[in-house]
Phi, psi and omega in degrees: 000324179296321179294318179295319179296319179295320179295317178295322179295318178295323180293319182287332185256013181298128183260353180218166179296321180296317179293323178298315181294318180295317179293321179297315180295320178298318180295318179295319181291333178280330180282334181258127181282150173077021178277124180264331179199154179219145182222130176246119178251133177233152182286131179259120183294326184291311183266351181057038176225172177262123184239153179295127175260335178201146178227135179231140005270338184244118181300341182273354184285141178276115180246031181295342180289349177272003185297321184298316179295322179296317181295322179294319179295319181291322181286323181273349179057037176202172179298144182225144178235125181247121179127006178278324179275156180297323180293328179284324181295333178295332182270353182251167175292156181300143179053045181223144173227153178247124181245128180232143179220129184284151173257118187233134174224132176054046178062024179231132179284119182255351180167191178203153175244134183234131179240140173259109186246160169287150183299143181203175184286166181296319176301323178292324176295323176297323177296322178296313180298325179293321179295318178294324177298314180293319182290334181295339179300324178295319178293320179298321177296319178297317181294322177295319179297320177295320178295319178296318178296319179295319178294321178297320178294320178295321178296320179296318178295317180298318179297320178296316180296319180296318178300319180290322177295320177296321178298325179286321184286347177285352182237147179254351178257137186300313183298320179293317178296319180297318179295320178296322181294311184293324178295316180292318181294321178299323178288319184293317186258007178058047177263145178285329179208134175233132181236148180229131177230151179236146182253134176223126179054040177079003180244131181267138177229127177288124186260326184202147173232133184301140178058027180224115180281320181230146177209155180271114183293346181259003179289159183295321180296315180295321178295322178294319177298317179297320178297319178297320178296318179296325177296320178293316182294319180299322181272349179055036180202167180287144179228136182219158173224120353292155186293137171276161183305324183287344184246014180291145178088001179263153180288129181224036182296309182294324179293318177294325177295320177296317179299320180290320183289321183268354182070035182273146174278328181213141178225136179228128177244130182232131178284148170263123186242149175215122183065030180080000181244140178290133179239356181180191182204154172247139175233123181247139183229141172230126179273338176208179182086189183288157176284170180287124181268180184294325179296319178295320178297317180296319178299315181292326177293318175300317180297320179297323179287327182274325180280334184306308180299320181294316180291324178295323176295319177296323179295320179289328179290340177286340184286157176293162182301321181298319179294317178295323179294319179298317179297318180295319178295320178295322177295315177298320178298315180296321179294322182287324184267347182283175182281349184255190178057057179296327180295320178295319179297317179296318179297317180297319179296319179295321178296318179296316179297319178296320179295318178295319179298314180293331183286321188251348181273148178257154177211167180282126178267123181234137178268120181265144180204149173291142190226145174225143181263130176236160174288148179297325175233134180232115186254137178260136174255116187244166176288123184288336181198172178290136181184200181234144181280124181260325186202138175235119189258342182227167175216173184301136179101346181273146177270145182227162176250164181299140179069013177283140181288123180264316181202165180223135178269155179292124184247014182294317179297322180294322180292321176297320178296325180292321178298317180299315181289332175295317177297318178299319181293318180296319178297314180296324181291321180293317179293325180295319179293322178296321180294323178293320180296325180276358181057039178264096186294318182298314180293323181295323179294319180295316181292328177295321178295318179296323178295318179296320178297316180296318178296322178295319179296320177298318179297321179294319180293321177298320178296319179294320178299321178294327183273359173289344175265110181271117186249152177288132182285338181199173174290133180180203181231144178282112182282318181212156178120116176218101185258013184293339180264004185237026179297131182085358182281148178287146180238137175271150179296131179091357179291133181285121180260320179219154169235128184240146176226145179288157181264001183246005181212126182227163170224148182257127179252118180252134176261096186268131178298145181299335178288340183251353186296334180292342180267358185255131176225163179295151178076005176286140178278166178194178179227147183237130173244121184260143180296319182280348179234062184292159177093349181221156173240152185235127182287149176214171179230135180290133181249309188223141175239115180282156182259011181247129180263154179238121178287138180201127179056038178078009180225162182257139180229142177257144181273122179239127180258139180221161181244133176287138178287323179209116182273131177289154182295338181270002181289140179224147176299145180095349178294143182241160179182204180237129176248143179234123182260124178288121185242024175102182181267139177216164173295141181298322180295325177291320181299318186276341184245002187296319181297316179293318180296317178297317178297317180295320180294316179294317180296318180293320179294322178292331181284330182295145179289000000 
């Protein structure tokens, strides 16, 4: 009973995981009769193997003979008994069996416990496995507690790293970001001084010291900090004084010199890495208090790996454009000449081949221009005299035939005027006959003149009446004019009412940019693609080049007329598209770069004094 009480007391008062495991194994071996030896194996995260966590009764005893039972339990993920079969008993000590039971948490095997027992019946062995099953719950609770503690520590480290990253990202200048980082880090890890330096072209420069806005780069303290940083960068690993277990065996001459010069109790140097290469270093100092532990070292190493790329990018952004360009060209050179990046090499080869092809290959040079189709003849139908619109029978877009009525003017006033002049003529004619009968020569001559005047007015009115009917001069299409909304409106003499164009004759009008007009000559062939007739091109020939330019959208365009070789039946005046005039063979590189070269030449000439 005293031994059991002592085991329970040790189990209840265990202050560490190792003591807990040893007390647990001792308690299990005391509760189970006939135990000759016991071994507890737990999974080690660092080595990814199962290592002894407790040995009973003597921790110095070699229990490697229990390995077979442990391996069977781990592989089968259930309790295992070794020594029941005759072949198994030959490998064990006489009257001995090995019992193993796995420790499992969250569907993951975390270890196993193996006991060397005196031989016993199967029901008794089942009782032993049941006891181990019940006892394994304490180990599972410990492992879960350890996992929760480890996760909490990782979360705390992650939160610290995130805070420092946010402090760095709030600034776009390297020195400002570095000062924010060292101030925040000094507060987080309770350091008296934190310094940050960055390396460029093999030279280290101290960028920031915590709680210090200005410092003398030539002072002995700053030089000692820089030497410690160079020592850290050269070894590409953390260096500390006094050394932590993870940093033992590393050179720390400069770090010890800094500690002695500054009177520090502890100094820790951590490299800042980017792309696997050191780009700077952090140096942390404590003048009193505890030394830097493994958790602080791990936190600073995480910070160095995460902050390194961001600070290295800021360092490169500080360089002049020429320096960044040289680095980029050097990187491309290394990628092209190195053993990797086959896709980049293939792309570069294709680009070179394309450049050679464009330099030496010829192609057809064509001048492009916006194009509109017009009728070869365009006739205007105008108001013959002042009057009122009585009827409009067609509108723009409709096809008409020759002599077809387009519109009609109101002729009521003209007919009344004709009645009046008819009456005047009849009166003059009657008076004229009476004068002849009386042989009054003077009166007859006056009346003859009045009769001629009346007949002339009648002829004029008849002509106007005939012209109140506006007829189409030929077969064609109404290009413009819609008078359906102006019935009864007054018309001025000469006002254009309709514009007509024939359907069997067209001309192509190209608006050629002044930069390209020098390449266009008469009789050059070309092709026309119309927006309304997509899918086909229509050949044409240049006929006339006008010498007058028209400004449009800030540029000058010349009017070039061309004739279609064969007009499609669906072609209509007013259709727009793009025309391309063939201007001969040229080098492909010249065709694609001529506009830029001409612009650059003119701009350079204008810039010259």
